[in-house]
C-alpha angles and dihedrals in degrees: 000000000000091000091052092051091046091049092051090047092052090046093052091048091051092047092050090049092057103035099160094046091046091051093049089048094058098034090098091051092048092053093044096048092043089055095045095047092046092049093045092048092050092046091049091048091048093049092047092049094048091046093050092047094050095043091047091051099042102022129240093244100039142055137220131237116196141155100267109016119204114336119187100185143020088257091057091049092051089058093056100033092101095053112130117245120261117254139190087260088064090052091050091049090055092049092047098046107042124060087189093067117090100180141001118201121195117208137174130178142192139168114258149152123275121188141176119189105310096347117097125186119196127207098015113165106248112199124194114200137184123234093267093068090095088069091063127076098229094101134043122168116235092184128018116354145289123272105274123235088243091056090048093050092048092046094233119180098246127130141202108209127210114244094250094048091050092047094051094046101042109016108189093350119106106255096195115116091004117135118236133176124240110191087341094307120118118245130175117229110232100167149004119224120233116267113271099180126215137304115214090341093309113120118235092195102071104100146095124217117209135165113285092236091055089047091053091050089058103037102024134264096252093073112113118250132214121228122215110198124198117195122215088253133012089236092067099050093117093047090049089050090053090050090048091052091052092045093052094044089053092045091050094042094234117177119236093257095045117100122241110275094205136060132238133185145156132216088260090056092056092043090051090055091047093050093045089054097045109028094076092050092047092048093050091047092051091044093053092049091046091058088076087065088065090056090048091051092051090051091052091049091052092048092049091050088053090048091052090051092049092049098046092119093046091051091046091050093050092050091047089053092054106275111150127224092256090054091055091045091049092052094051094042091048091054092046094048093043091052092048095045091049088056089047093053092049092044093049091052093047091045093056090046092050092049090050092050091050091049090052097050099037140037090254111111124217129208126190112216120193091229091059089064089056089045094055095047096035097054092049090051089053091047091050091048096048097044093041094058097080096048089045093051091047091051092047091053094056114121107235093217093051091043093053092044091058091062 
């Protein structure tokens, strides 16, 4: 341990004595690590944002039944295009058949106009929900309250506004108990949902939630609905999905050889598709950026070879005074690793700063993970060790007599 500390001390002294050369030695590492850390931080931020958005929309402990399911190509869509729309009878069949299902929420949505006095908002997401929506975590009132199950069942014209919609309509004015128009129909505002923020620059707070019956009066009752199904426990999601499949097949009188004419998916299903589509791209991107580390390692090796040549007499003197080959190797390796790690520390700091700047000036989010700090410093330590081995071995093999004679 003492030799390692001594080697690092000598290495730091040598680095400090040649500041410009040391900086130029690790410049490649700094650039490489900065790029890698920035890319990793942006990828982690992107993944976290997409995951939060999907889980918030679908629910971590529930699954969705809809008309088409997940289609990955035009060919897949052609196969399900003729699927019948989902109805409240389908929802009732699921509730009636499966003891593993706690709640089934019916939901439908459309883009529409929302106005208050002289203010008119276009293309607001209007969502009609059944009474069971209170059992799901998609909505949480920041002001006022949620639409009650009684109001949903009686089809009252009441609305829960998204934070952004309420802000644009009312500004600093209290929106509660104010009367707005949705597609020209009067609705009373009974609550404002908590602020959700934006995803890739797209606001998640521009919506209005109204009873499903009121929604169907405005947009028509023949519009297909989506069913969100919550099992009694997250551990039985798959079993509840199997029960739901059986319930719908019975309700729709499908024969054993007929395919399902409905779709079903969980948040994990969507995330799996997202990761399968992006992981390869992300890996290639990181791999391309990481190639610059190879260049940085070669630069460090060349610099260390030059250092060994410059210190021939010093190395010869140390060996003549009793230093062993492993002591010489340790000194050179310590300097190489210290140089490389110093570049890694600077690069990691700059990488996080660059990712933060990008997240501030663009919709791309950034997330700093503790393991990425270890990644930035760890890979540079490995690079310094690998590319310092040859110079260290060359220094250790020097003959002390020949080394002293050269001086």
